[in-house]
C-alpha positions in Angstrom: 24.8 -43.8 -40.5 21.3 -45.0 -39.6 21.5 -43.2 -36.3 22.3 -40.0 -38.1 19.4 -40.4 -40.5 17.1 -41.1 -37.7 18.2 -38.1 -35.8 17.6 -35.9 -38.8 14.2 -37.4 -39.3 13.3 -36.6 -35.7 14.5 -33.0 -35.9 12.7 -32.4 -39.2 9.5 -33.9 -37.8 9.7 -31.7 -34.7 10.2 -28.6 -36.8 7.3 -29.6 -39.0 5.0 -30.1 -36.0 6.1 -26.8 -34.5 5.5 -25.0 -37.8 2.1 -26.7 -38.2 1.1 -25.7 -34.7 2.3 -22.2 -35.3 0.3 -21.8 -38.4 -2.8 -23.4 -36.7 -2.5 -20.9 -33.8 -2.2 -18.0 -36.2 -5.2 -19.2 -38.2 -7.4 -19.6 -35.1 -6.2 -16.7 -33.0 -8.9 -14.3 -34.1 -11.7 -16.8 -33.5 -10.3 -17.8 -30.0 -9.9 -14.1 -29.1 -13.5 -13.5 -30.2 -14.7 -16.5 -28.2 -12.8 -15.4 -25.1 -14.2 -11.9 -25.3 -17.8 -13.2 -25.6 -17.2 -15.4 -22.6 -15.9 -12.5 -20.6 -18.8 -10.3 -21.6 -21.3 -13.0 -20.6 -19.7 -13.3 -17.2 -19.7 -9.5 -16.9 -23.4 -9.3 -17.6 -24.2 -12.0 -15.0 -23.6 -9.6 -12.2 -26.0 -6.7 -11.4 -25.5 -3.6 -13.6 -24.8 -1.6 -10.5 -25.1 -1.9 -6.7 -27.0 0.7 -4.7 -26.1 1.4 -1.1 -28.5 3.4 1.1 -27.3 5.1 4.3 -29.7 7.1 6.5 -28.4 10.3 7.9 -26.9 10.1 11.4 -28.9 12.7 13.2 -26.8 12.2 16.3 -23.9 13.9 14.4 -25.8 15.9 11.8 -29.1 17.4 12.9 -30.9 19.5 10.3 -31.2 23.2 10.8 -34.9 22.9 11.2 -36.9 19.7 12.0 -39.8 18.1 13.7 -39.7 15.0 16.0 -42.6 12.6 15.7 -43.7 10.2 18.5 -46.5 7.6 18.3 -47.8 8.4 21.8 -48.5 11.5 23.9 -45.9 12.7 26.3 -46.6 12.2 30.0 -46.8 15.3 32.2 -43.3 14.6 33.5 -41.9 14.2 29.9 -43.6 17.4 28.9 -42.0 19.2 31.8 -38.6 17.8 30.9 -39.0 18.8 27.2 -40.0 22.3 27.9 -37.1 22.8 30.3 -34.6 22.2 27.5 -34.9 25.8 26.2 -35.1 24.6 22.6 -31.6 23.4 22.2 -31.9 21.1 19.1 -29.4 18.5 20.1 -30.7 18.2 23.6 -34.3 17.9 22.3 -33.3 15.1 20.0 -31.2 13.4 22.7 -34.4 13.4 24.9 -36.9 12.3 22.3 -34.9 9.6 20.5 -35.0 7.0 23.4 -38.7 7.5 23.6 -39.1 6.4 20.0 -38.8 9.8 18.3 -38.2 10.1 14.6 -36.8 13.2 12.8 -38.7 14.8 9.9 -36.7 17.6 8.3 -38.5 20.9 7.5 -37.9 21.5 3.9 -35.7 24.5 3.0 -36.9 26.8 0.3 -35.8 26.4 -3.3 -36.9 28.3 -6.4 -40.0 27.0 -8.1 -39.4 23.7 -9.8 -38.8 23.5 -13.6 -42.2 22.0 -14.2 -44.1 24.6 -12.1 -44.6 22.4 -9.1 -44.3 24.3 -5.8 -45.3 21.6 -3.3 -43.0 21.4 -0.3 -43.4 19.0 2.6 -41.4 17.3 5.3 -38.4 15.1 4.3 -36.4 12.2 5.6 -33.1 12.5 3.8 -30.7 9.6 3.0 -27.5 9.1 1.1 -27.6 6.9 -2.1 -24.4 5.5 -3.5 -24.3 3.8 -6.9 -21.3 1.7 -8.0 -20.6 -0.8 -10.8 -17.9 -3.4 -11.0 -18.7 -4.2 -14.7 -15.9 -4.0 -17.2 -18.3 -2.6 -19.8 -19.7 0.9 -19.2 -23.4 1.8 -18.7 -25.4 5.0 -18.6 -28.3 5.7 -16.2 -30.4 8.2 -18.1 -33.5 8.4 -15.8 -34.7 7.6 -12.4 -38.4 7.7 -11.3 -40.0 7.3 -7.9 -42.9 4.7 -7.6 -45.3 4.7 -4.7 -45.9 1.2 -3.3 -48.4 2.3 -0.6 -49.4 5.4 1.3 -51.4 5.9 4.5 -52.4 8.7 6.9 -49.6 9.6 9.4 -49.7 7.8 12.8 -47.7 10.1 15.1 -49.6 11.5 18.0 -47.0 14.0 19.3 -45.1 16.6 17.2 -42.2 18.6 18.5 -40.9 21.4 16.2 -37.6 23.1 16.2 -38.3 26.0 13.7 -36.0 27.2 10.9 -32.9 29.1 11.8 -31.3 29.9 8.5 -31.8 26.4 7.1 -30.1 25.7 3.8 -31.0 23.1 1.2 -28.8 20.1 0.9 -27.0 19.2 -2.3 -28.6 16.2 -4.1 -31.9 15.1 -5.6 -35.4 16.0 -4.5 -38.5 13.9 -5.1 -42.0 15.4 -4.4 -44.2 12.5 -3.1 -47.1 14.8 -2.2 -50.5 13.2 -1.7 -51.7 9.7 -1.5 -51.1 6.5 -3.5 -52.8 7.8 -6.7 -50.8 11.0 -6.8 -47.9 10.7 -9.2 -44.5 11.6 -7.7 -42.6 14.5 -9.3 -38.8 14.7 -9.9 -36.1 14.2 -9.2 -35.1 17.8 -9.1 -31.6 19.2 -8.6 -31.3 20.3 -5.0 -28.2 22.5 -4.8 -28.6 26.0 -3.4 -27.0 28.7 -5.5 -26.4 26.4 -8.5 -27.9 27.4 -11.9 -29.6 24.0 -12.2 -31.4 24.1 -8.8 -35.1 23.3 -9.2 -34.6 21.8 -12.6 -35.3 18.1 -13.5 -32.0 16.4 -13.0 -32.1 13.9 -15.8 -33.2 16.5 -18.4 -29.6 17.7 -18.5 -27.6 15.0 -16.7 -26.8 11.3 -16.9 -24.8 8.9 -14.6 -21.9 7.0 -16.1 -20.9 3.8 -14.2 -18.7 0.8 -14.9 -15.6 0.7 -17.2 -13.5 2.1 -14.3 -15.8 5.0 -13.7 -15.9 6.2 -10.0 -19.0 5.7 -8.0 -21.8 8.2 -7.9 -23.1 9.6 -4.6 -26.4 11.4 -4.2 -28.1 12.9 -1.2 -31.8 12.1 -1.7 -34.5 14.3 -0.2 -38.0 12.8 -0.6 -40.8 15.1 0.6 -44.3 14.2 1.6 -47.3 16.2 2.9 -50.5 14.5 3.8 -49.5 10.8 3.6 -46.7 8.6 4.8 -45.5 6.7 1.8 -43.5 3.5 1.0 -41.8 3.8 -2.3 -38.9 2.8 -4.5 -36.9 4.0 -7.4 -36.7 2.6 -10.9 -33.5 3.4 -12.7 -33.4 3.2 -16.5 -30.0 2.5 -18.1 -28.4 1.6 -21.4 -25.4 -0.6 -22.1 -24.0 -2.4 -25.1 -27.0 -4.8 -25.1 -29.7 -2.2 -25.1 -32.1 -0.5 -22.6 -32.8 -1.9 -19.2 -34.3 -1.1 -15.8 -33.1 -1.8 -12.2 -35.0 -1.4 -9.0 -33.6 0.6 -6.0 -33.6 -0.9 -3.4 -33.3 -4.3 -4.9 -35.9 -7.1 -4.6 -39.0 -6.0 -2.8 -37.3 -3.4 -0.6 -38.9 0.1 -0.2 -38.1 3.5 1.3 -40.5 5.0 3.9 -41.0 8.7 4.1 -43.2 9.8 7.1 -45.7 12.7 7.0 -46.5 15.0 9.9 -50.1 14.8 11.1 -52.1 18.0 10.7 -53.9 17.4 14.0 -51.6 15.7 16.5 -52.8 14.9 20.0 -49.9 17.1 21.3 -48.0 19.8 19.6 -44.9 21.6 20.9 -43.0 24.4 19.2 -40.1 26.3 20.4 -40.8 30.0 19.6 -37.5 32.0 19.5 -37.3 34.6 22.3 -40.7 33.6 23.6 -40.4 30.0 24.9 -42.5 26.9 24.2 -45.9 27.1 22.6 -48.2 24.1 22.9 -51.4 22.9 21.5 -53.7 19.8 22.0 -53.8 17.7 25.2 -51.0 19.4 27.0 -50.9 20.1 30.7 -50.4 23.6 32.0 -47.4 22.2 34.1 -46.0 20.7 30.9 -46.1 23.9 28.9 -46.1 27.2 30.9 -46.5 29.2 27.7 -49.9 27.6 26.9 -52.5 30.4 26.4 -49.8 33.0 25.9 -48.5 32.0 22.5 -50.9 31.4 19.7 -49.8 28.7 17.3 -51.3 27.3 14.1 -51.5 23.5 13.9 -48.8 22.4 11.5 -48.7 21.7 8.7 -51.4 23.9 7.2 -52.9 21.2 5.0 -56.2 19.6 5.9 -56.3 16.1 7.5 -57.1 13.2 5.3 -58.7 9.8 5.9 -56.7 6.6 5.7 
């Protein structure tokens, strides 16, 4: 009899405890869910809003239609002879100049006048910019501005030009970094030949959505300079559920460098279609058989500037 009563008491106690726990769980479920969500959001915000990956163009595989190669020293007579024997083949010119320390500067293709009336065009060193976010919460980049960190006169002594041959603009964003450190950058403009928005300010009509499962955003960035070589960075403005913020590209103290073409190089070589090589500056007759036969302006047409 006592055993039966004890068993009943145990069962009733267990049922009571279960019911009490069940009611407690139900009464605190909302609060615990809210707390868990807040913890997840806090962890989500601890990581960068987005990650930027910068990839320079591989000129060994993808040479621009028109470009210049810059070198920080004059070519020797033997190197001049080798260069001018290449008959202007772009890939062979780059293959020869790259091991000497050559750097490619793209000759900017034409686009319609920019939306704000700016018509400056310079040389460019294009790169690919990929933006990606692993955040659970979404974010919206609603503006990007270029900021100059420093600028100086170009240092190259030799310029080798492969002139335009039907060059086309590349799809992406274009920043005009014309002038020195006190000249404000313009852009970014839409660079997409044939598209209705070409030449318009990109963020006047577009935003970039990242996070919350959104796919990454890839841009081809074409920064253009004229008189000065500039180190610069991008400041991206974005909004999320906590408000408005900014993030630097590249992160930390990193910068981009866009190199200008000197207006008066020590040596200048240009392949003139159907006519051969034209040369200016301290060039030997043996190194450029066309010297004196082809008249060339010194590129670019802007005036030299002091450091």
